[in-house]
BAVEXMI-343683 format. One record per residue (C-alpha): residue in three letters; x, y, z. Coordinates in steps of 0.5 Angstrom, whole numbers. Example, Ala and Ser with C-alpha at 12.3 -4.5 7.8 and 13.67 -1.06 7.14 Angstrom:
// residues 2
+------+-------+-------+-------+
: fise :    xx :    yy :    zz :
+------+-------+-------+-------+
:  ALA :    25 :    -9 :    16 :
:  SER :    27 :    -2 :    14 :
+------+-------+-------+-------+
This chain:
// residues 417
+------+-------+-------+-------+
: fise :    xx :    yy :    zz :
+------+-------+-------+-------+
:  MET :   -39 :    56 :   -25 :
:  THR :   -33 :    61 :   -26 :
:  VAL :   -26 :    58 :   -27 :
:  ALA :   -25 :    61 :   -20 :
:  THR :   -32 :    58 :   -16 :
:  ARG :   -29 :    52 :   -19 :
:  LEU :   -22 :    52 :   -17 :
:  ALA :   -25 :    54 :    -9 :
:  GLY :   -30 :    48 :    -9 :
:  TRP :   -23 :    44 :   -10 :
:  PHE :   -19 :    47 :    -6 :
:  SER :   -24 :    47 :     0 :
:  GLY :   -24 :    40 :     2 :
:  LEU :   -17 :    41 :     4 :
:  GLY :   -18 :    43 :    11 :
:  GLY :   -22 :    36 :    12 :
:  ALA :   -28 :    39 :    16 :
:  ALA :   -32 :    39 :     8 :
:  THR :   -32 :    32 :     8 :
:  ASP :   -33 :    30 :    15 :
:  GLY :   -38 :    34 :    16 :
:  LEU :   -42 :    35 :    10 :
:  PRO :   -48 :    40 :     8 :
:  VAL :   -53 :    34 :     7 :
:  ARG :   -59 :    32 :    11 :
:  LEU :   -59 :    23 :    12 :
:  GLY :   -66 :    20 :     8 :
:  GLY :   -66 :    25 :     3 :
:  GLN :   -71 :    31 :     6 :
:  GLY :   -69 :    38 :     4 :
:  SER :   -61 :    37 :     2 :
:  SER :   -60 :    42 :    -3 :
:  ARG :   -55 :    44 :    -8 :
:  THR :   -52 :    52 :    -7 :
:  ALA :   -48 :    55 :   -12 :
:  SER :   -43 :    56 :    -6 :
:  ALA :   -41 :    48 :    -6 :
:  PRO :   -43 :    44 :   -12 :
:  VAL :   -37 :    41 :   -12 :
:  ARG :   -36 :    38 :    -5 :
:  MET :   -43 :    36 :    -5 :
:  SER :   -42 :    32 :   -12 :
:  GLY :   -36 :    29 :   -12 :
:  VAL :   -31 :    26 :    -8 :
:  ASP :   -26 :    27 :    -3 :
:  GLN :   -21 :    32 :    -6 :
:  ALA :   -17 :    32 :     0 :
:  LEU :   -15 :    26 :    -1 :
:  ILE :   -14 :    26 :    -8 :
:  TRP :    -9 :    31 :    -7 :
:  VAL :    -5 :    28 :    -2 :
:  THR :    -4 :    22 :    -6 :
:  VAL :    -2 :    27 :   -13 :
:  ALA :     3 :    29 :    -8 :
:  LEU :     6 :    23 :    -6 :
:  LEU :     6 :    21 :   -12 :
:  VAL :    10 :    27 :   -16 :
:  TRP :    15 :    27 :   -10 :
:  GLY :    16 :    20 :   -11 :
:  LEU :    17 :    21 :   -19 :
:  VAL :    22 :    26 :   -16 :
:  MET :    26 :    21 :   -12 :
:  VAL :    26 :    16 :   -16 :
:  TYR :    30 :    20 :   -22 :
:  SER :    34 :    23 :   -16 :
:  ALA :    35 :    15 :   -13 :
:  SER :    37 :    12 :   -19 :
:  ILE :    41 :    18 :   -24 :
:  ALA :    46 :    16 :   -23 :
:  MET :    46 :     8 :   -23 :
:  PRO :    49 :     8 :   -30 :
:  ASP :    55 :    10 :   -27 :
:  ASN :    56 :     2 :   -25 :
:  PRO :    57 :    -3 :   -29 :
:  LYS :    51 :    -7 :   -27 :
:  PHE :    47 :    -2 :   -31 :
:  ALA :    52 :     1 :   -36 :
:  ARG :    46 :    -1 :   -42 :
:  TYR :    41 :     4 :   -39 :
:  ALA :    40 :    12 :   -40 :
:  HIS :    40 :    16 :   -34 :
:  THR :    33 :    17 :   -35 :
:  HIS :    31 :     9 :   -35 :
:  PHE :    28 :     9 :   -28 :
:  LEU :    25 :    16 :   -28 :
:  LEU :    21 :    14 :   -35 :
:  ARG :    19 :     7 :   -33 :
:  HIS :    16 :    10 :   -27 :
:  ALA :    12 :    15 :   -31 :
:  LEU :    10 :    10 :   -35 :
:  SER :     7 :     6 :   -30 :
:  LEU :     4 :    13 :   -27 :
:  GLY :     0 :    13 :   -33 :
:  VAL :    -2 :     7 :   -34 :
:  ALA :    -4 :     6 :   -27 :
:  PHE :    -7 :    13 :   -27 :
:  ALA :   -11 :    10 :   -33 :
:  VAL :   -13 :     4 :   -30 :
:  ALA :   -15 :     7 :   -24 :
:  LEU :   -20 :    12 :   -27 :
:  LEU :   -23 :     4 :   -30 :
:  ALA :   -24 :     2 :   -23 :
:  PHE :   -27 :     8 :   -21 :
:  GLN :   -33 :     6 :   -26 :
:  VAL :   -34 :     0 :   -22 :
:  PRO :   -40 :     0 :   -18 :
:  VAL :   -38 :    -3 :   -10 :
:  ALA :   -43 :    -8 :   -12 :
:  THR :   -39 :   -12 :   -18 :
:  TRP :   -33 :   -12 :   -13 :
:  GLU :   -36 :   -15 :    -9 :
:  LYS :   -39 :   -20 :   -14 :
:  LEU :   -31 :   -20 :   -17 :
:  ALA :   -29 :   -21 :   -10 :
:  PRO :   -28 :   -30 :   -10 :
:  TRP :   -26 :   -30 :   -18 :
:  LEU :   -21 :   -24 :   -17 :
:  PHE :   -19 :   -29 :   -11 :
:  VAL :   -18 :   -35 :   -15 :
:  ALA :   -14 :   -31 :   -20 :
:  SER :    -9 :   -29 :   -16 :
:  LEU :    -8 :   -36 :   -14 :
:  VAL :    -7 :   -38 :   -20 :
:  LEU :    -1 :   -32 :   -23 :
:  LEU :     2 :   -34 :   -16 :
:  MET :     2 :   -40 :   -18 :
:  LEU :     4 :   -39 :   -25 :
:  VAL :    10 :   -35 :   -22 :
:  LEU :    13 :   -41 :   -20 :
:  VAL :    14 :   -44 :   -26 :
:  PRO :    20 :   -44 :   -30 :
:  PHE :    20 :   -39 :   -36 :
:  ILE :    13 :   -36 :   -33 :
:  GLY :    17 :   -33 :   -27 :
:  LYS :    23 :   -28 :   -28 :
:  GLY :    27 :   -28 :   -22 :
:  VAL :    32 :   -23 :   -19 :
:  ASN :    36 :   -24 :   -14 :
:  GLY :    34 :   -32 :   -12 :
:  ALA :    26 :   -30 :   -12 :
:  ARG :    22 :   -31 :   -17 :
:  ARG :    17 :   -26 :   -16 :
:  TRP :    15 :   -23 :   -23 :
:  ILE :    12 :   -24 :   -30 :
:  SER :    14 :   -20 :   -35 :
:  LEU :     9 :   -17 :   -39 :
:  GLY :    14 :   -14 :   -45 :
:  PHE :    13 :    -6 :   -42 :
:  MET :    12 :    -8 :   -35 :
:  ASN :    14 :   -14 :   -30 :
:  PHE :     8 :   -15 :   -26 :
:  GLN :     8 :   -17 :   -19 :
:  PRO :     2 :   -23 :   -17 :
:  SER :     4 :   -21 :   -10 :
:  GLU :     1 :   -14 :   -11 :
:  LEU :    -6 :   -17 :   -14 :
:  ALA :    -6 :   -21 :    -9 :
:  LYS :    -6 :   -17 :    -3 :
:  PHE :   -12 :   -14 :    -6 :
:  ALA :   -16 :   -20 :    -8 :
:  VAL :   -15 :   -22 :    -1 :
:  LEU :   -18 :   -16 :     2 :
:  LEU :   -24 :   -17 :    -3 :
:  TYR :   -25 :   -23 :    -1 :
:  ALA :   -24 :   -22 :     7 :
:  ALA :   -29 :   -16 :     6 :
:  ASP :   -34 :   -21 :     2 :
:  TYR :   -33 :   -27 :     7 :
:  MET :   -34 :   -23 :    14 :
:  VAL :   -41 :   -20 :    10 :
:  ARG :   -43 :   -27 :     8 :
:  LYS :   -41 :   -30 :    15 :
:  MET :   -43 :   -26 :    20 :
:  GLU :   -45 :   -32 :    24 :
:  VAL :   -37 :   -31 :    26 :
:  LYS :   -39 :   -28 :    33 :
:  GLU :   -43 :   -35 :    35 :
:  ARG :   -39 :   -40 :    32 :
:  PHE :   -33 :   -38 :    30 :
:  PHE :   -28 :   -44 :    28 :
:  ARG :   -33 :   -47 :    24 :
:  ALA :   -34 :   -39 :    20 :
:  VAL :   -26 :   -38 :    20 :
:  MET :   -23 :   -43 :    19 :
:  PRO :   -24 :   -43 :    11 :
:  MET :   -21 :   -37 :    10 :
:  ALA :   -16 :   -39 :    15 :
:  VAL :   -14 :   -44 :    10 :
:  ALA :   -15 :   -40 :     5 :
:  ILE :   -10 :   -35 :     8 :
:  GLY :    -5 :   -41 :     9 :
:  ILE :    -5 :   -43 :     2 :
:  VAL :    -4 :   -35 :     0 :
:  GLY :     3 :   -37 :     5 :
:  LEU :     4 :   -42 :     1 :
:  LEU :     5 :   -40 :    -5 :
:  LEU :     8 :   -33 :    -3 :
:  LEU :    13 :   -36 :     1 :
:  ALA :    17 :   -41 :    -5 :
:  GLU :    18 :   -34 :    -8 :
:  PRO :    20 :   -32 :    -3 :
:  ASP :    17 :   -27 :    -1 :
:  MET :    14 :   -26 :     7 :
:  GLY :    14 :   -19 :     7 :
:  ALA :     8 :   -20 :     2 :
:  PHE :     5 :   -25 :     6 :
:  MET :     7 :   -21 :    12 :
:  VAL :     2 :   -15 :     9 :
:  ILE :    -3 :   -21 :     7 :
:  SER :    -4 :   -24 :    14 :
:  VAL :    -4 :   -17 :    17 :
:  ILE :   -10 :   -14 :    13 :
:  ALA :   -14 :   -21 :    13 :
:  MET :   -14 :   -20 :    21 :
:  GLY :   -15 :   -14 :    21 :
:  ILE :   -21 :   -14 :    17 :
:  LEU :   -23 :   -20 :    21 :
:  PHE :   -24 :   -17 :    27 :
:  LEU :   -27 :   -10 :    25 :
:  GLY :   -31 :   -15 :    22 :
:  GLY :   -34 :   -17 :    29 :
:  VAL :   -30 :   -21 :    31 :
:  ASN :   -30 :   -21 :    38 :
:  ALA :   -23 :   -18 :    41 :
:  ARG :   -21 :   -25 :    46 :
:  MET :   -21 :   -29 :    40 :
:  PHE :   -18 :   -24 :    35 :
:  PHE :   -12 :   -24 :    40 :
:  VAL :   -13 :   -32 :    39 :
:  ILE :   -11 :   -32 :    32 :
:  ALA :    -6 :   -25 :    33 :
:  THR :    -1 :   -30 :    38 :
:  VAL :    -3 :   -36 :    33 :
:  VAL :     0 :   -32 :    27 :
:  VAL :     6 :   -29 :    31 :
:  ILE :     8 :   -37 :    34 :
:  ALA :     8 :   -38 :    26 :
:  PHE :    12 :   -33 :    24 :
:  ALA :    17 :   -33 :    29 :
:  LEU :    18 :   -40 :    27 :
:  MET :    19 :   -38 :    20 :
:  VAL :    24 :   -34 :    22 :
:  MET :    28 :   -40 :    27 :
:  LEU :    27 :   -45 :    22 :
:  SER :    31 :   -41 :    16 :
:  ASP :    38 :   -40 :    16 :
:  TRP :    39 :   -34 :    12 :
:  ARG :    32 :   -31 :    16 :
:  ARG :    36 :   -31 :    22 :
:  GLU :    42 :   -27 :    20 :
:  ARG :    37 :   -22 :    18 :
:  ILE :    35 :   -22 :    25 :
:  PHE :    42 :   -22 :    27 :
:  ALA :    44 :   -16 :    23 :
:  TYR :    39 :   -12 :    25 :
:  LEU :    41 :   -12 :    32 :
:  ASP :    48 :   -10 :    30 :
:  PRO :    50 :    -9 :    23 :
:  TRP :    56 :    -4 :    24 :
:  SER :    59 :   -11 :    27 :
:  ASP :    65 :   -14 :    23 :
:  LYS :    61 :   -20 :    20 :
:  TYR :    55 :   -16 :    18 :
:  SER :    57 :    -9 :    17 :
:  MET :    60 :   -11 :     9 :
:  GLY :    54 :   -17 :     9 :
:  LYS :    47 :   -17 :    11 :
:  GLY :    47 :   -11 :    15 :
:  TYR :    50 :    -7 :    10 :
:  GLN :    43 :    -3 :     7 :
:  LEU :    42 :    -2 :    14 :
:  SER :    48 :     1 :    16 :
:  HIS :    48 :     6 :    10 :
:  SER :    40 :     8 :    10 :
:  LEU :    43 :    10 :    17 :
:  ILE :    48 :    14 :    14 :
:  ALA :    44 :    17 :     9 :
:  PHE :    39 :    20 :    16 :
:  GLY :    45 :    23 :    19 :
:  ARG :    48 :    27 :    13 :
:  GLY :    41 :    30 :    11 :
:  GLU :    41 :    31 :    19 :
:  VAL :    35 :    37 :    20 :
:  PHE :    34 :    40 :    13 :
:  GLY :    37 :    35 :     9 :
:  VAL :    43 :    36 :     4 :
:  GLY :    38 :    39 :    -2 :
:  LEU :    35 :    36 :    -7 :
:  GLY :    41 :    32 :   -12 :
:  GLY :    46 :    32 :    -7 :
:  SER :    45 :    25 :    -2 :
:  ILE :    52 :    21 :    -3 :
:  GLU :    49 :    15 :     0 :
:  LYS :    45 :    14 :    -8 :
:  LEU :    52 :    14 :   -11 :
:  HIS :    52 :     6 :   -11 :
:  TRP :    53 :     6 :    -4 :
:  LEU :    45 :     4 :    -1 :
:  PRO :    43 :    -2 :    -6 :
:  GLU :    36 :    -1 :    -6 :
:  ALA :    36 :     6 :    -6 :
:  HIS :    30 :     8 :   -11 :
:  THR :    26 :     2 :    -8 :
:  ASP :    26 :     0 :    -2 :
:  PHE :    31 :     5 :     1 :
:  LEU :    28 :    12 :    -2 :
:  LEU :    26 :    14 :     5 :
:  ALA :    33 :    14 :     7 :
:  VAL :    35 :    18 :     0 :
:  ILE :    29 :    23 :     1 :
:  GLY :    32 :    24 :     9 :
:  GLU :    38 :    25 :     6 :
:  GLU :    36 :    30 :     1 :
:  PHE :    30 :    33 :     5 :
:  GLY :    33 :    32 :    12 :
:  PHE :    29 :    30 :    18 :
:  LEU :    23 :    34 :    17 :
:  GLY :    22 :    32 :     9 :
:  VAL :    21 :    25 :    13 :
:  LEU :    16 :    28 :    17 :
:  CYS :    11 :    30 :    11 :
:  VAL :    13 :    23 :    10 :
:  ILE :    10 :    21 :    15 :
:  GLY :     4 :    26 :    16 :
:  ALA :     2 :    24 :     9 :
:  PHE :     2 :    17 :    10 :
:  MET :    -2 :    19 :    18 :
:  TRP :    -7 :    23 :    15 :
:  MET :    -8 :    19 :     8 :
:  THR :    -9 :    13 :    13 :
:  ARG :   -14 :    17 :    18 :
:  ARG :   -18 :    19 :    12 :
:  ILE :   -19 :    13 :     8 :
:  MET :   -22 :     9 :    15 :
:  HIS :   -26 :    15 :    17 :
:  ILE :   -29 :    13 :     9 :
:  GLY :   -30 :     6 :    12 :
:  ARG :   -33 :     8 :    19 :
:  GLN :   -38 :    13 :    15 :
:  SER :   -39 :     6 :    10 :
:  ILE :   -41 :     2 :    17 :
:  ALA :   -45 :     8 :    19 :
:  LEU :   -49 :     9 :    12 :
:  ASP :   -51 :    -1 :    13 :
:  ARG :   -45 :    -1 :     8 :
:  LEU :   -42 :    -7 :    11 :
:  PHE :   -37 :   -10 :     5 :
:  ALA :   -35 :    -2 :     2 :
:  GLY :   -34 :     0 :    10 :
:  LEU :   -29 :    -7 :    11 :
:  VAL :   -27 :    -6 :     3 :
:  ALA :   -24 :     2 :     6 :
:  GLN :   -22 :     1 :    12 :
:  GLY :   -18 :    -6 :     9 :
:  VAL :   -14 :    -1 :     5 :
:  GLY :   -12 :     4 :    10 :
:  ILE :    -9 :    -3 :    14 :
:  TRP :    -6 :    -4 :     7 :
:  ILE :    -3 :     3 :     6 :
:  GLY :    -2 :     4 :    13 :
:  PHE :     2 :    -2 :    15 :
:  GLN :     6 :    -3 :     9 :
:  ALA :     9 :     4 :     9 :
:  PHE :    10 :     3 :    17 :
:  ILE :    14 :    -3 :    16 :
:  ASN :    18 :     0 :    10 :
:  MET :    19 :     7 :    14 :
:  GLY :    22 :     2 :    21 :
:  VAL :    26 :    -1 :    16 :
:  ASN :    29 :     5 :    13 :
:  LEU :    31 :     7 :    21 :
:  GLY :    33 :     2 :    23 :
:  ALA :    27 :     0 :    28 :
:  LEU :    25 :    -6 :    24 :
:  PRO :    30 :   -12 :    20 :
:  THR :    30 :   -11 :    14 :
:  LYS :    24 :   -14 :    10 :
:  GLY :    23 :   -13 :     2 :
:  LEU :    17 :    -8 :     2 :
:  THR :    16 :    -1 :    -1 :
:  LEU :    14 :     5 :     1 :
:  PRO :     6 :     5 :    -2 :
:  LEU :     5 :    11 :    -8 :
:  MET :    13 :    13 :    -7 :
:  SER :    17 :     7 :    -9 :
:  TYR :    20 :     5 :   -16 :
:  GLY :    15 :    -1 :   -18 :
:  GLY :    10 :    -2 :   -23 :
:  SER :     5 :    -7 :   -21 :
:  ALA :     5 :    -5 :   -13 :
:  ILE :     4 :     3 :   -17 :
:  LEU :    -1 :     0 :   -21 :
:  MET :    -4 :    -3 :   -15 :
:  ASN :    -5 :     2 :   -10 :
:  LEU :    -8 :     7 :   -15 :
:  ILE :   -13 :     2 :   -16 :
:  SER :   -15 :     1 :    -9 :
:  LEU :   -15 :     8 :    -8 :
:  ALA :   -20 :     9 :   -14 :
:  VAL :   -24 :     4 :   -10 :
:  VAL :   -24 :     8 :    -4 :
:  LEU :   -26 :    15 :    -8 :
:  ARG :   -32 :    11 :   -10 :
:  ILE :   -34 :     8 :    -4 :
:  ASP :   -34 :    16 :    -2 :
:  TYR :   -38 :    18 :    -8 :
:  GLU :   -43 :    13 :    -7 :
:  ASN :   -43 :    15 :     0 :
:  ARG :   -45 :    21 :    -2 :
:  LEU :   -50 :    19 :    -6 :
:  LEU :   -54 :    16 :     0 :
:  MET :   -53 :    21 :     4 :
:  ARG :   -56 :    27 :    -1 :
:  GLY :   -62 :    21 :    -1 :
:  GLY :   -60 :    18 :    -9 :
:  ARG :   -58 :    11 :   -10 :
:  SER :   -51 :     8 :    -9 :
+------+-------+-------+-------+
């Protein structure tokens, strides 16, 4: 096979049609491989890989752009201008290596490991609360230092809950008949995770985990009436958490009026300067590196508010590209999940769709916060924001999705996954 033929096979998947309609016949009869499409038949979803790589590379560039001026602040004076760039690049390298290993693990093995990963995530969520083990930043204790990086157990908890919920729904298929008896153990498990996360505190991660669990519950066969009952209970619970917490209430008030004298220099400061950044970017942006808001005006510009820097430097068109990429990625992952369910691989299908819910919902929340459509919530932009453990778990989850897609293709060729 020539290099030109191989490259043509890779890029032929970018249109999406190649993966939606594979040139195979179910049942394994006559699925002959031709020289014109060998990579498409035997590989994985090339378009999903390229979109992921594009977001990772763009995120690396924007993390450097957003953090290059941070050492001019006395708080970060001991850091080099490339400090966050190098650490983010190191995180990408580690995450890529681990993701390659995760891709080698069969989906059946992930199903067996699901309960144990859930238990391990609970242990780490407890350890992070122990003095001298958990690392606190800005009043929150969410990290465990590993030397070369700080690991955030809540990111592992998202992945572990996803696998656990999918495995639970496969084992408890009688959920349609005996709803409360079947769902109660899972609800208790998610409640324990929630209590540990609220103790850090990390309400944003708890919100993402709750949505993942509810999404898998609905996709796993719960009827609409019962699902809306659960959704109502969850919404009331989160509303009570906000109402009973003074600082959470203040965040809501600051979101409603970030320009007021009371909040403009306090809890509304990030939001107001994020909106200023988008306003400066207009349609085409001020150009890469030209952001003013990242110069110590916009806090957490390289993490939670990276999209605001993108909006200022690349404008409305740049933001549209980011939104479009995440929408396409979420849709593609959900399609892989539906394909698995059609092949009678329920666990694999629920896992893939759970990953789609995770990445899509977290990206939606982060974008909504940056654009002022949602109250400020400490959630990063998946694959792009600075954060080693988030990047690590995002790539592991996508590696599992690619493994699911790979096994789907084997089955459609009449092989064994």
